[in-house]
C-alpha positions as CSV (number, residue, x, y, z in Angstrom):
1,M,130.4,104.8,158.4
2,H,127.4,104.3,156.1
3,R,126.0,107.7,155.2
4,D,122.5,106.7,156.5
5,E,123.8,105.0,159.6
6,V,122.0,105.7,162.8
7,R,124.1,105.7,166.0
8,T,122.8,103.9,169.1
9,D,124.0,103.8,172.7
10,T,123.0,102.2,176.0
11,A,121.2,105.4,177.1
12,L,118.9,105.1,174.0
13,V,118.2,101.4,174.6
14,R,117.3,102.1,178.2
15,R,114.8,104.7,177.1
16,L,113.3,102.5,174.4
17,V,112.9,99.5,176.8
18,A,111.4,101.7,179.6
19,G,109.0,103.3,177.4
20,Q,107.7,100.3,175.6
21,F,108.6,97.2,177.7
22,P,108.5,98.5,181.4
23,Q,108.6,94.8,182.6
24,W,112.3,94.7,181.5
25,A,113.3,98.2,182.5
26,D,115.2,97.2,185.5
27,R,117.6,94.9,183.5
28,T,121.2,96.1,182.8
29,V,121.9,97.0,179.2
30,T,125.4,96.0,177.8
31,P,126.7,96.6,174.2
32,V,127.7,93.4,172.4
33,P,131.0,93.9,170.4
34,S,130.4,92.9,166.7
35,G,132.1,93.3,163.4
36,G,128.8,93.3,161.6
37,T,127.7,96.3,159.6
38,S,123.9,96.2,159.6
39,N,122.7,96.0,163.3
40,A,123.8,97.1,166.8
41,I,123.4,94.4,169.4
42,Y,122.9,95.0,173.2
43,R,122.4,92.4,175.9
44,L,119.4,93.0,178.2
45,G,120.0,91.4,181.5
46,D,121.1,87.7,181.3
47,E,118.3,86.3,179.2
48,L,117.5,88.9,176.4
49,A,119.2,90.5,173.5
50,I,118.2,93.7,171.6
51,R,119.1,94.3,167.9
52,L,118.6,97.7,166.4
53,P,119.1,98.2,162.6
54,R,121.9,100.7,162.0
55,I,121.2,101.3,158.3
56,P,117.9,101.4,156.2
57,D,118.6,98.1,154.3
58,A,118.4,96.2,157.7
59,V,115.0,97.5,158.7
60,D,113.0,94.8,157.1
61,Q,114.9,92.2,159.0
62,V,113.1,93.0,162.1
63,V,109.7,91.8,161.0
64,F,111.2,89.1,158.7
65,E,112.8,87.3,161.6
66,H,109.8,87.7,163.9
67,E,107.8,85.9,161.4
68,W,110.1,83.3,160.0
69,L,112.6,82.2,162.8
70,P,110.0,80.3,164.7
71,V,109.2,78.3,161.4
72,L,112.8,77.6,160.6
73,A,113.6,76.6,164.1
74,R,111.4,73.5,163.8
75,H,113.6,72.2,161.0
76,L,117.1,73.0,162.5
77,P,119.1,70.7,164.8
78,V,120.6,73.8,166.5
79,A,119.2,76.8,168.2
80,V,118.1,80.1,166.4
81,P,117.2,83.4,168.2
82,Q,113.8,83.2,169.7
83,P,111.9,86.5,168.9
84,C,110.2,87.9,172.0
85,A,108.9,91.4,170.9
86,V,109.1,94.1,168.2
87,G,109.6,97.6,169.4
88,R,108.5,100.7,167.5
89,P,110.3,103.9,166.5
90,A,110.7,106.3,169.5
91,D,113.1,108.6,171.4
92,G,114.7,109.7,168.1
93,Y,115.3,106.2,166.9
94,P,113.5,105.9,163.5
95,W,112.8,102.2,163.0
96,P,111.3,99.1,164.4
97,W,113.7,97.0,166.6
98,A,113.7,93.6,168.1
99,V,114.0,91.7,171.3
100,Y,115.1,88.1,171.4
101,R,116.0,85.4,173.8
102,W,119.8,85.4,174.5
103,V,121.6,82.4,173.0
104,D,124.7,81.4,174.9
105,G,127.8,80.4,172.9
106,G,131.0,81.7,171.4
107,H,132.0,82.3,167.8
108,P,134.3,79.8,166.2
109,T,137.8,80.7,166.3
110,G,139.6,77.5,165.0
111,G,140.8,76.8,168.5
112,N,137.4,76.3,170.2
113,T,136.0,73.8,167.8
114,D,136.2,70.1,167.0
115,P,136.7,70.7,163.3
116,R,135.2,67.5,162.0
117,G,132.3,67.5,164.4
118,F,131.7,71.2,163.8
119,A,131.7,70.6,160.0
120,A,129.2,67.7,160.4
121,D,126.9,69.9,162.5
122,L,127.0,72.8,160.1
123,G,126.2,70.5,157.2
124,A,123.2,69.1,159.1
125,A,122.0,72.6,159.8
126,V,122.2,73.5,156.1
127,A,120.4,70.4,155.2
128,G,117.7,71.1,157.7
129,L,117.1,74.6,156.3
130,R,116.5,73.0,152.9
131,R,113.7,70.9,154.4
132,A,111.7,73.9,155.6
133,D,108.6,74.9,153.9
134,T,109.2,77.8,151.4
135,T,105.5,78.9,151.0
136,G,105.3,82.7,151.1
137,A,109.0,83.2,151.7
138,R,111.1,85.8,150.0
139,A,114.2,85.4,148.0
140,G,117.4,85.4,149.8
141,Y,120.0,88.1,149.5
142,R,122.6,85.5,148.0
143,S,120.2,82.9,146.7
144,G,119.8,84.2,143.2
145,P,122.0,83.4,140.0
146,L,125.7,84.0,140.6
147,S,125.9,85.8,137.4
148,G,124.1,88.7,139.0
149,R,127.3,89.4,140.9
150,D,129.7,89.3,137.8
151,A,130.3,93.0,137.4
152,Y,130.6,93.3,141.1
153,L,133.2,90.7,141.5
154,R,135.3,91.9,138.6
155,E,135.2,95.5,139.9
156,W,136.4,94.5,143.3
157,T,138.9,91.9,142.0
158,E,140.6,94.7,140.1
159,A,140.6,97.0,143.2
160,A,142.4,94.1,145.1
161,R,145.2,93.8,142.5
162,G,148.5,93.6,144.4
163,L,146.7,92.3,147.5
164,V,145.8,88.8,146.0
165,D,146.3,86.8,142.9
166,T,143.7,88.4,140.7
167,D,144.2,86.0,137.8
168,A,143.5,83.0,140.0
169,V,140.5,84.6,141.5
170,L,139.0,85.2,138.0
171,A,139.8,81.7,136.8
172,V,137.9,80.2,139.9
173,W,135.1,82.8,139.2
174,E,134.8,81.8,135.5
175,D,134.5,78.1,136.6
176,A,131.8,79.0,139.1
177,L,129.8,81.0,136.4
178,A,130.1,78.0,134.0
179,A,128.7,75.5,136.5
180,P,125.2,74.4,135.7
181,A,122.5,76.5,137.4
182,W,120.3,75.2,140.1
183,E,117.4,73.3,138.6
184,G,115.7,72.3,141.8
185,P,112.8,74.1,143.6
186,P,113.8,77.1,145.7
187,V,115.1,76.1,149.0
188,W,115.8,78.0,152.3
189,T,119.3,79.4,152.8
190,H,120.9,81.3,155.7
191,G,122.9,83.3,153.2
192,D,125.6,84.7,155.5
193,L,127.4,81.8,157.2
194,L,130.4,83.7,158.7
195,A,131.9,83.3,162.1
196,G,130.0,86.2,163.6
197,N,126.7,84.6,162.7
198,V,127.6,81.0,164.2
199,L,127.8,80.0,167.8
200,V,129.7,77.0,169.2
201,R,129.7,75.4,172.7
202,D,132.0,72.6,173.9
203,G,133.5,72.5,170.4
204,R,130.3,71.9,168.5
205,L,127.8,74.1,166.6
206,C,125.0,75.2,169.0
207,A,123.2,78.0,167.1
208,L,122.8,80.0,163.9
209,I,122.1,83.7,164.3
210,D,121.4,86.8,162.1
211,F,119.1,85.5,159.4
212,G,119.0,89.0,157.8
213,A,120.3,87.5,154.5
214,A,118.1,84.4,154.5
215,G,115.4,83.4,152.1
216,V,114.8,81.0,149.3
217,G,116.5,80.1,146.1
218,D,119.7,78.4,145.0
219,P,121.4,76.6,148.0
220,A,124.9,77.4,146.7
221,C,125.4,80.5,148.9
222,D,125.4,78.3,152.0
223,A,128.2,76.1,150.4
224,M,130.4,79.1,150.9
225,A,130.8,78.2,154.6
226,A,133.4,75.6,153.5
227,W,135.8,78.5,152.8
228,T,134.5,81.1,155.3
229,L,134.4,78.8,158.3
230,L,136.2,75.5,157.8
231,D,139.7,74.2,157.2
232,S,140.7,71.9,154.4
233,G,140.4,68.8,156.3
234,S,136.8,69.2,157.3
235,R,135.2,70.7,154.1
236,E,134.4,67.3,152.6
237,I,132.6,66.3,155.7
238,F,130.5,69.5,155.5
239,R,129.9,68.9,151.8
240,E,128.7,65.3,152.3
241,T,126.5,66.1,155.3
242,A,124.8,69.0,153.6
243,G,124.4,67.2,150.3
244,F,126.1,69.6,147.8
245,D,126.5,68.3,144.3
246,D,129.5,69.3,142.1
247,A,127.8,72.3,140.5
248,T,126.5,73.7,143.7
249,W,129.9,73.3,145.3
250,A,131.4,75.3,142.3
251,R,128.9,78.0,142.7
252,G,129.6,78.2,146.4
253,K,133.2,78.9,145.7
254,G,132.1,81.8,143.6
255,W,129.9,83.1,146.5
256,A,132.9,82.8,148.9
257,L,134.9,84.9,146.4
258,T,132.4,87.8,146.4
259,F,133.9,88.8,149.9
260,I,136.8,90.0,148.0
261,S,135.3,93.4,148.2
262,A,136.2,93.7,151.8
263,L,139.8,93.3,151.1
264,T,139.8,97.0,150.1
265,Y,136.5,98.4,151.2
266,Y,137.0,97.5,154.9
267,R,140.9,97.2,155.0
268,E,141.2,100.3,157.1
269,T,137.7,100.5,158.9
270,N,136.6,97.0,159.8
271,P,139.2,94.4,160.7
272,T,136.5,91.7,161.3
273,M,135.2,91.9,157.7
274,Y,138.7,92.3,156.3
275,A,139.7,89.0,158.0
276,V,136.6,87.3,156.6
277,A,137.6,88.3,153.1
278,E,141.2,87.3,153.5
279,R,140.2,83.9,154.9
280,A,137.5,83.2,152.3
281,V,139.6,84.2,149.2
282,G,142.7,82.6,150.5
283,A,140.9,79.3,151.2
284,V,139.2,79.2,147.8
285,L,142.7,79.8,146.0
286,S,144.3,77.2,148.3
287,D,141.7,74.6,147.1
288,R,142.6,75.4,143.5
289,S,146.4,74.8,144.0
């Protein structure tokens, strides 16, 4: 548990809703299981969802998404959460919190997707993001230079010695660092394309959710979806549809490798994030062989 983490429960959510949005007070509150580390999610009736930041670093996501999701939605071929309201601190809960329209769908598991169609859908969504107006937008969490994560990657790679081929990891990392930097204008990125932030329906991508890491900069961080979400047979479809050049693709491999931290940090505490790391690092190294 994060030392500054705030705990939530259904009773707290009921009090917050009743006190601030009485029109929804009669709706049932149901926790939504999630492997995420920044927000607690609850379903409010059949049509709404509530997201409460669990840690201080997630607080600014509330206002950010309320402002920017309607803008990004106009450029995406799939759904994004529709902001409905922003709640205020109350009843012992210290931060703003958000109400959204519920988006139906399931997270991709490999068995519930059409791999090639899903890859094409994902590439189209990434390409759509890059077309959105960046005026006034913030920098993304992972859209700066990859070199800014160099010390981080090396520290966590050493910690993972014995769990993974660390020499191979560092070789791919060096190639990613050596790739030419992004020279285009800053573009929108989602920044966190993991299974928990993607929804599918009838085998195809239907929504992107959780834009807490989104912002503008180098698009390479969204290329990491090739290794966090896709199998080897569908990666090239994603790449072509999204329009990633060789250098951006190489930097994307580097971003996928940064999840190596979860191999040790979350090994005993968060099986979902551990699985993300295991898949991402393993897929990158498999591509190298």
